N, C-alpha and C positions, 0 to 999 in steps of 0.2 A: 624315653630317656630317663635315666636314673633320677635326676633332680626334679622331674615332674611329679613323682610320688615317692619321695624318700622314705616316708613312714612305711608304706607297703613293701618297698624293697628291703628294708632292714628287717621287717617282721615276717617276711614271707614264709620262712620255715615254721615259725610258731603258728601262723595262721593255718598252714597246711596240716599240722599235727595236733593242734589243740581240739579237744572235745569238751564241750560244755557239760558239766555234771547235770544229771537229770533233775536234781533237786535245786538247781540254781536257774534264775532268769538272767543273771549276769555273773561275771567272775572277774574280780580285780585283785590288786595286790593285797588288799585287806582280807579278802577271802582266802588267799593263799597263806597268809600269816596265821589266820585263825585256824585253818586246817593243820598247819604245822604245830601250833601250840596245843591244840586238842590232842593230837597224836602223841606229842611229848608228855603231856600231862597224864594221859591214859597209861603210857609206859611206866611212868613214875608210880602211879597208883597200883598198877599190877605188881610192881616190885614190892611195894609196901604190903600188899595182900600176901604175896609169896613169903615174905619175911615175918609175917604175923605181927607187925607192929601195931601200935594203938590206932594209927591212922588206917592201916590196912583192915583192921577189925571193923572200924567205923564204916569204911567204904563197903566192905562185905555185907554188913548189916543193912546198909541202905540199898544195896542191890537186891538182897533177899526181900526186903519190904516192898520194893518196886515190883518184883516178880510175882509175889504172892498176894498183893493187894488189888 
């Protein structure tokens, strides 16, 4: 009956399709927001690098230091 397990009924499609990322032991709304912010920030930094702004140069230098150190 629907009301016996309303939570499972409402979330059944998500339960069926969700795959836990290999680098997570759990995944919640904070993880989702964190991933979105990281992706948005990376896109902004890539634009700054492409446009050769001061911030872009700083990020590029940091990347090179990380790669070569």
